[in-house]
C-alpha positions, 0 to 999 in steps of 0.5 A, a space after each residue: 720387604 726383603 733386602 738383598 744387599 747382603 747377598 751381593 757378591 764382591 769381585 773375585 768372591 766365591 758364591 757359596 751354596 748357602 748364599 745361592 740358596 738364600 737368594 733362591 729363597 728370597 726370589 721364591 718369597 717375592 714371586 710366590 709368597 708375597 702379596 701378589 704372586 707371579 701369576 697375579 693372585 693376591 695372597 695378602 692385603 695390598 697396602 700402599 707405603 703412604 696414605 693417599 699417595 699412589 694411584 690404581 691405574 691412570 687416565 690412559 691405562 684403566 682397569 677394565 673391570 673391578 669386582 668387589 664386595 664393598 668399597 669405602 671412599 674418603 673423598 669423592 667418586 665419579 661415574 661417567 665423569 659425574 660426581 656420585 656425591 652431591 652436597 655431602 649426601 651419598 647417592 646409593 648408586 646400586 639402587 639407581 635404576 634411572 638409565 635401565 630400560 623399563 618395559 612400558 608395553 609389548 605385543 608379539 605376533 599380534 595382528 593390528 588394524 590399520 591406523 589403530 592404537 596398538 595398545 588398548 590404553 595409552 601407556 604411562 611414562 614412568 621416567 623422564 628421558 626417552 621412549 625407545 620404539 622397537 618394531 618389526 611388521 609382517 608387511 611394509 608399514 608407516 609407523 606413528 608415535 602417539 604422544 600426550 604430554 602430562 600437562 596437555 589434554 590432546 595427543 599428537 600423532 606423528 610419523 616415525 622414521 621421517 615418514 618413510 616406510 619400514 620394510 617388512 620383517 626388518 627391525 626398526 628402532 627410534 627414540 623420542 624424548 618424554 617426561 614422566 607421566 606423559 602418555 604414549 602409544 603406537 599406530 601403523 598403516 596399513 594393518 599388519 602383524 607386529 612385534 613391538 616393544 616400548 622401552 622407557 629409558 630414564 635420564 641421569 
């Protein structure tokens, strides 16, 4: 880091061109040749003066996004307020797909009979969490969710949308709690042409 004390001008002193040029050189070094230039581009490693003493952002002033290749953390990492490290064993979060939606089943522009299962076979839930029903129909319909828990022998069929009719050509979405290895399906009444997706969203 350049020090500028020797460039300070004493009262009634004459500023020589050599002094001024040296000052300009120092400013250029700081502004353009330093670790980070005036445009925000980094040209060198950014190294704190002391180990574990400085912060990058604070609770009320966060960086929006960090893009990097690798990372090493001496202590712990939190994601959405939860520790990524548990009992000293690292969790590979890059491979943790628990919250990404998984498509269980889909029909698009398919005619479905009145109160018949949309899918020929009930769909197996892959992850404990939720199933999101996303549906639009060519006519006003009442939609039903068929759910058989993994430890039960009989399925329960109950209306979605609190039993209210879903208007034709509008999108409807609702999520329901499920467990891994449950079976699910959908019905509508009256019959209609459906666009339907069942998405399985795992819980952390």
